[in-house]
Kinemage of the C-alpha trace (Angstrom):
@kinemage 1
@onewidth
@group {chain A} dominant
@subgroup {mainchain}
@vectorlist {calphas} color= white
{ca met a 1} P -32.762 -101.519 -38.393
{ca tyr a 2} L -31.283 -103.850 -35.803
{ca gly a 3} L -31.808 -101.523 -32.832
{ca arg a 4} L -35.296 -102.678 -31.898
{ca ala a 5} L -34.339 -106.327 -31.794
{ca asn a 6} L -31.380 -105.565 -29.523
{ca ile a 7} L -33.526 -103.511 -27.150
{ca ser a 8} L -36.127 -106.253 -26.809
{ca met a 9} L -33.390 -108.794 -26.217
{ca met a 10} L -31.903 -106.635 -23.437
{ca arg a 11} L -35.382 -106.164 -21.925
{ca ser a 12} L -35.740 -109.930 -21.664
{ca phe a 13} L -32.630 -110.015 -19.445
{ca arg a 14} L -34.481 -107.965 -16.812
{ca gln a 15} L -37.336 -110.457 -16.737
{ca asp a 16} L -35.091 -113.473 -16.198
{ca pro a 17} L -34.637 -113.948 -12.417
{ca ser a 18} L -31.365 -115.809 -12.871
{ca val a 19} L -29.844 -112.670 -14.421
{ca thr a 20} L -31.307 -110.145 -11.983
{ca gln a 21} L -30.257 -112.058 -8.858
{ca gln a 22} L -26.583 -112.507 -9.763
{ca lys a 23} L -24.010 -110.897 -7.488
{ca leu a 24} L -20.944 -109.037 -8.700
{ca lys a 25} L -17.673 -110.882 -8.345
{ca pro a 26} L -15.221 -109.477 -5.805
{ca gly a 27} L -12.920 -106.893 -7.370
{ca ile a 28} L -15.170 -105.995 -10.301
{ca val a 29} L -15.789 -102.465 -9.013
{ca arg a 30} L -12.048 -101.973 -8.620
{ca arg a 31} L -11.545 -103.068 -12.234
{ca ile a 32} L -14.212 -100.661 -13.487
{ca val a 33} L -12.657 -97.795 -11.530
{ca gly a 34} L -9.307 -98.739 -13.001
{ca tyr a 35} L -10.699 -98.505 -16.524
{ca ala a 36} L -12.371 -95.153 -15.764
{ca lys a 37} L -9.357 -93.585 -14.025
{ca pro a 38} L -7.820 -92.100 -17.219
{ca tyr a 39} L -11.158 -90.390 -17.912
{ca lys a 40} L -11.570 -88.938 -14.408
{ca leu a 41} L -11.424 -85.322 -15.648
{ca trp a 42} L -13.967 -85.929 -18.429
{ca leu a 43} L -16.316 -87.856 -16.134
{ca ser a 44} L -16.130 -85.097 -13.507
{ca leu a 45} L -16.796 -82.458 -16.144
{ca phe a 46} L -19.758 -84.462 -17.474
{ca leu a 47} L -21.208 -84.816 -13.970
{ca leu a 48} L -20.767 -81.085 -13.299
{ca val a 49} L -22.439 -80.101 -16.575
{ca thr a 50} L -25.302 -82.517 -15.907
{ca val a 51} L -25.919 -81.043 -12.447
{ca leu a 52} L -25.742 -77.485 -13.814
{ca asp a 53} L -28.215 -78.375 -16.558
{ca ala a 54} L -30.633 -79.812 -14.000
{ca leu a 55} L -30.325 -76.693 -11.836
{ca ile a 56} L -30.933 -74.383 -14.797
{ca thr a 57} L -33.970 -76.439 -15.782
{ca val a 58} L -35.464 -76.060 -12.295
{ca val a 59} L -34.483 -72.439 -11.622
{ca asn a 60} L -35.421 -70.964 -15.007
{ca pro a 61} L -39.228 -71.021 -14.492
{ca leu a 62} L -38.761 -69.709 -10.949
{ca leu a 63} L -36.743 -66.732 -12.188
{ca leu a 64} L -39.278 -65.956 -14.898
{ca gly a 65} L -42.173 -66.315 -12.469
{ca val a 66} L -43.855 -68.850 -14.703
{ca ala a 67} L -45.186 -72.081 -13.309
{ca pro a 68} L -47.069 -74.737 -15.218
{ca pro a 69} L -50.810 -74.358 -14.649
{ca arg a 70} L -52.569 -76.795 -12.368
{ca pro a 71} L -55.448 -78.695 -13.953
{ca arg a 72} L -58.765 -77.040 -13.072
{ca asn a 73} L -60.791 -80.127 -12.182
{ca val a 74} L -58.203 -81.685 -9.880
{ca thr a 75} L -58.113 -80.850 -6.202
{ca pro a 76} L -54.847 -81.207 -4.308
{ca val a 77} L -54.329 -84.476 -2.457
{ca ser a 78} L -54.095 -82.673 0.882
{ca val a 79} L -57.627 -81.265 0.410
{ca arg a 80} L -58.995 -84.688 -0.509
{ca ile a 81} L -57.390 -86.297 2.522
{ca arg a 82} L -58.553 -83.549 4.876
{ca trp a 83} L -62.207 -83.882 3.847
{ca thr a 84} L -62.483 -87.646 3.944
{ca lys a 85} L -64.357 -89.155 6.867
{ca pro a 86} L -62.691 -91.895 8.946
């Protein structure tokens, strides 16, 4: 119920130039790393699983020999560029 209002409020932060142009204070990255250090194993495992999932998503259609069909009425960009006159 309250989720949509929070999302629109957060979106307004991106549009405010005073928020988007702020610099991080010195030492903030060190503090974040300090908070994340106890979860180093879990973060590494999450990153590994995410990369493996992305690889499986890309390789699976290649292994099956199935590629998404190209639209019939669209010519590749390289053909359009090659045939244009200067």
